[in-house]
Backbone as ProteinMPNN parsed JSONL, in Angstrom:
{"seq_chain_A": "XXXXXXXXXXXXXXXXXXXXXXXXXXXXXXXXXXXXXXXXXXXXXXXXXXXXXXXXXXXXXXXXXXXXXXXXXXXXXXXX", "coords_chain_A": {"N_chain_A": [[16.005, -4.707, 12.133], [16.183, -4.426, 8.543], [17.814, -2.391, 6.016], [16.25, -2.174, 3.556], [13.685, -2.324, 4.961], [13.431, 0.189, 6.475], [13.65, 2.018, 4.356], [11.305, 1.35, 3.025], [9.15, 2.011, 4.703], [9.691, 4.668, 5.204], [9.002, 5.839, 2.713], [6.385, 4.623, 2.75], [5.1, 5.895, 4.961], [5.557, 8.609, 4.178], [3.916, 8.79, 1.98], [1.43, 8.596, 3.0], [1.296, 10.837, 4.727], [1.321, 12.676, 2.728], [-1.157, 12.264, 1.717], [-1.535, 10.507, -0.482], [-3.046, 8.266, -1.634], [-3.748, 6.714, -3.85], [-1.148, 6.224, -4.948], [-0.168, 4.502, -2.92], [-1.42, 2.137, -3.614], [-0.311, 1.511, -5.962], [2.383, 1.458, -5.182], [1.976, -0.827, -3.749], [1.329, -2.927, -5.579], [3.895, -2.752, -7.078], [5.501, -3.929, -5.106], [4.672, -6.336, -5.236], [5.128, -7.225, -7.747], [7.987, -6.969, -7.696], [8.659, -9.006, -5.841], [8.217, -11.357, -7.249], [10.196, -12.164, -8.885], [12.28, -12.717, -6.696], [11.079, -14.699, -5.226], [11.375, -16.758, -7.334], [14.228, -16.963, -7.159], [14.583, -18.217, -4.879], [14.928, -16.573, -2.507], [13.525, -16.128, -0.054], [12.891, -14.85, 2.432], [13.209, -12.024, 2.029], [11.358, -11.777, -0.238], [9.028, -12.628, 1.05], [8.528, -10.527, 2.976], [8.114, -8.493, 1.23], [5.593, -9.083, 0.021], [4.013, -8.769, 2.329], [4.373, -6.219, 2.755], [3.134, -5.293, 0.331], [0.488, -6.169, 0.979], [-0.228, -4.48, 3.075], [0.064, -1.906, 1.857], [-1.809, -1.92, -0.227], [-4.334, -2.759, 1.396], [-4.399, -0.369, 3.042], [-4.717, 1.581, 1.064], [-7.354, 0.798, 0.074], [-9.109, 0.716, 2.129], [-9.01, 3.703, 2.785], [-10.179, 4.263, 0.315], [-12.867, 3.236, 0.511], [-13.705, 4.538, 2.956], [-13.753, 7.14, 1.734], [-15.583, 6.867, -0.267], [-18.009, 6.308, 1.111], [-18.151, 8.684, 2.46], [-18.58, 10.546, 0.549], [-20.943, 9.805, -0.499], [-22.725, 10.052, 1.654], [-22.477, 12.913, 1.947], [-23.924, 13.491, -0.538], [-26.486, 12.709, 0.039], [-27.161, 14.271, 1.989], [-27.422, 16.757, 0.676], [-29.883, 16.441, -0.511]], "CA_chain_A": [[15.359, -4.219, 10.893], [16.984, -4.23, 7.465], [17.753, -1.101, 5.233], [14.897, -2.051, 2.895], [12.566, -1.962, 5.772], [13.492, 1.564, 6.609], [13.218, 2.73, 3.187], [9.83, 1.276, 2.597], [8.411, 2.612, 5.878], [9.978, 6.117, 5.059], [8.032, 6.082, 1.65], [4.875, 4.626, 3.135], [4.571, 7.175, 5.765], [5.698, 9.825, 3.226], [2.631, 8.903, 0.977], [0.249, 8.802, 3.933], [1.287, 12.062, 5.201], [0.771, 13.494, 1.619], [-2.469, 11.99, 1.346], [-1.503, 10.024, -1.999], [-3.28, 6.938, -1.374], [-3.526, 6.058, -5.142], [0.115, 5.75, -5.041], [-0.02, 3.471, -2.118], [-1.978, 1.025, -4.426], [0.954, 1.378, -7.025], [3.556, 0.825, -4.371], [1.707, -2.439, -3.371], [1.537, -3.589, -6.889], [5.313, -2.808, -7.226], [6.336, -4.689, -4.185], [4.291, -7.962, -5.675], [5.981, -7.414, -9.02], [9.339, -7.171, -7.199], [9.053, -10.155, -5.035], [8.125, -12.582, -7.878], [11.703, -12.843, -9.105], [12.913, -13.162, -5.391], [10.618, -16.213, -4.978], [11.953, -17.731, -8.221], [15.756, -17.152, -6.955], [14.652, -18.803, -3.476], [15.209, -15.644, -1.329], [12.024, -16.137, 0.475], [12.617, -13.941, 3.338], [12.832, -10.544, 1.402], [10.123, -11.826, -0.878], [7.777, -12.407, 1.953], [8.303, -9.078, 3.539], [7.579, -7.478, 0.069], [4.291, -9.446, 0.03], [3.27, -8.343, 3.371], [4.217, -4.801, 2.593], [1.842, -4.929, -0.549], [-0.749, -6.307, 1.584], [-0.475, -3.41, 3.886], [-0.382, -0.815, 1.161], [-3.153, -2.31, -0.789], [-5.317, -2.492, 2.368], [-4.624, 1.075, 3.614], [-5.36, 2.361, -0.092], [-8.666, 0.204, -0.155], [-9.843, 1.344, 3.239], [-9.211, 4.995, 2.352], [-11.151, 4.59, -0.803], [-14.165, 2.877, 1.062], [-14.271, 5.74, 3.637], [-13.946, 8.391, 1.197], [-16.815, 6.581, -1.197], [-19.087, 6.489, 2.058], [-18.238, 10.051, 2.981], [-19.157, 11.268, -0.706], [-22.259, 9.255, -0.557], [-23.257, 10.822, 2.839], [-22.715, 14.231, 1.448], [-24.911, 13.542, -1.61], [-27.717, 12.321, 0.596], [-27.355, 15.35, 2.744], [-27.787, 17.658, -0.126], [-31.204, 16.315, -1.081]], "C_chain_A": [[16.472, -3.895, 9.749], [16.768, -2.839, 6.623], [16.576, -1.019, 4.397], [13.535, -1.738, 3.623], [12.3, -0.624, 6.096], [13.055, 2.124, 5.498], [11.775, 2.671, 2.902], [9.132, 2.002, 3.613], [8.579, 4.268, 5.561], [8.926, 6.457, 3.891], [6.575, 5.749, 1.957], [4.346, 5.583, 4.011], [4.781, 8.577, 5.024], [4.465, 9.986, 2.46], [1.552, 9.122, 1.808], [0.2, 10.258, 4.248], [0.857, 13.165, 4.121], [-0.427, 13.248, 1.062], [-2.653, 11.365, -0.196], [-1.731, 8.648, -1.975], [-3.396, 6.177, -2.888], [-2.157, 5.56, -5.276], [0.623, 4.755, -4.101], [-0.328, 2.215, -2.895], [-0.814, 0.589, -5.291], [2.13, 0.796, -6.335], [3.31, -0.728, -3.99], [1.868, -3.282, -4.477], [2.983, -3.691, -7.151], [5.985, -3.522, -6.415], [5.857, -6.172, -4.744], [5.004, -8.21, -6.804], [7.565, -7.666, -8.652], [9.576, -8.423, -6.553], [8.891, -11.343, -5.857], [9.411, -13.101, -8.412], [12.509, -13.219, -7.992], [12.427, -14.571, -5.132], [11.2, -17.02, -5.928], [13.364, -18.199, -7.931], [15.819, -17.962, -5.458], [15.168, -17.781, -2.555], [13.756, -15.243, -0.883], [11.962, -15.008, 1.615], [12.35, -12.427, 2.924], [11.59, -10.479, 0.519], [8.899, -11.838, -0.128], [7.464, -11.275, 2.469], [7.695, -8.187, 2.377], [6.137, -8.08, -0.198], [3.458, -8.717, 1.17], [3.492, -6.891, 3.307], [3.313, -4.194, 1.471], [0.772, -5.211, -0.106], [-1.191, -5.049, 2.372], [-0.843, -2.102, 2.977], [-1.508, -0.758, 0.516], [-4.298, -2.126, 0.224], [-5.543, -1.12, 2.88], [-5.259, 1.809, 2.427], [-7.086, 1.844, -0.208], [-9.501, 0.981, 0.922], [-10.101, 2.797, 3.092], [-10.32, 5.164, 1.183], [-12.568, 4.25, -0.396], [-14.512, 4.164, 1.851], [-14.68, 6.848, 2.751], [-15.244, 8.181, 0.33], [-17.921, 6.76, -0.056], [-19.153, 7.885, 2.423], [-18.839, 10.811, 1.744], [-20.713, 10.837, -0.632], [-23.211, 9.773, 0.484], [-23.626, 12.187, 2.435], [-23.762, 14.353, 0.297], [-26.23, 13.553, -1.16], [-28.141, 13.604, 1.424], [-27.805, 16.46, 1.936], [-29.382, 17.636, -0.541], [-32.289, 16.811, -0.14]], "O_chain_A": [[17.478, -3.226, 9.988], [15.672, -2.28, 6.587], [15.886, 0.0, 4.41], [12.571, -1.132, 3.153], [11.15, -0.187, 6.052], [12.017, 2.781, 5.581], [11.096, 3.653, 2.6], [8.332, 2.792, 3.113], [7.615, 5.022, 5.69], [8.055, 7.298, 4.112], [5.654, 6.441, 1.523], [3.226, 6.064, 3.84], [4.127, 9.563, 5.364], [3.968, 11.096, 2.264], [0.665, 9.859, 1.378], [-0.841, 10.887, 4.059], [0.262, 14.211, 4.379], [-0.819, 13.851, 0.063], [-3.599, 11.614, -0.944], [-0.834, 7.845, -2.235], [-3.082, 4.987, -2.937], [-2.017, 4.428, -5.738], [1.682, 4.171, -4.328], [0.465, 1.276, -2.836], [-0.418, -0.576, -5.311], [2.772, -0.158, -6.772], [4.164, -1.613, -3.937], [2.512, -4.325, -4.365], [3.359, -4.817, -7.48], [7.105, -3.875, -6.784], [6.652, -7.109, -4.678], [5.522, -9.316, -6.955], [8.256, -8.473, -9.274], [10.684, -8.941, -6.69], [9.328, -12.395, -5.392], [9.689, -14.3, -8.402], [13.43, -14.01, -8.196], [13.197, -15.493, -4.864], [11.615, -18.095, -5.496], [13.796, -19.314, -8.222], [16.891, -18.287, -4.948], [15.956, -18.222, -1.718], [13.061, -14.302, -1.268], [10.96, -14.294, 1.663], [11.442, -11.745, 3.4], [10.874, -9.481, 0.446], [7.884, -11.235, -0.478], [6.294, -10.895, 2.504], [6.89, -7.283, 2.602], [5.437, -7.256, -0.788], [2.384, -8.16, 0.94], [2.635, -6.253, 3.918], [2.834, -3.06, 1.488], [-0.179, -4.628, -0.627], [-2.349, -4.634, 2.331], [-1.799, -1.37, 3.234], [-2.233, 0.236, 0.565], [-5.206, -1.356, -0.086], [-6.674, -0.706, 3.134], [-6.204, 2.572, 2.628], [-7.933, 2.649, -0.595], [-10.417, 1.749, 0.629], [-11.251, 3.211, 3.236], [-11.17, 6.054, 1.169], [-13.475, 4.912, -0.901], [-15.482, 4.837, 1.504], [-15.744, 7.447, 2.909], [-15.982, 9.151, 0.157], [-18.851, 7.482, -0.418], [-20.268, 8.316, 2.717], [-19.619, 11.73, 1.996], [-21.589, 11.696, -0.729], [-24.403, 9.919, 0.212], [-24.772, 12.63, 2.511], [-24.44, 15.38, 0.259], [-27.098, 14.217, -1.726], [-29.323, 13.935, 1.518], [-28.627, 17.2, 2.479], [-30.005, 18.654, -0.841], [-33.471, 16.769, -0.483]]}, "name": "protein", "num_of_chains": 1, "seq": "XXXXXXXXXXXXXXXXXXXXXXXXXXXXXXXXXXXXXXXXXXXXXXXXXXXXXXXXXXXXXXXXXXXXXXXXXXXXXXXX"}
């Protein structure tokens, strides 16, 4: 495991533990933006990992959004 992997996972689990799922989406977009110059410089290993990390962050953020929307919809129906 490389140092950037350890740093990413510390940030990733820190954001999850603080329940800042919007920041996970921002982190995912940042990883994509950061990987673009690495692909152009032919540094494929690190760039590919950044795209996988971006997919993980955006997927977790989207899953949380869908669950929270469904939960809010359920609560609104329950009040009626």
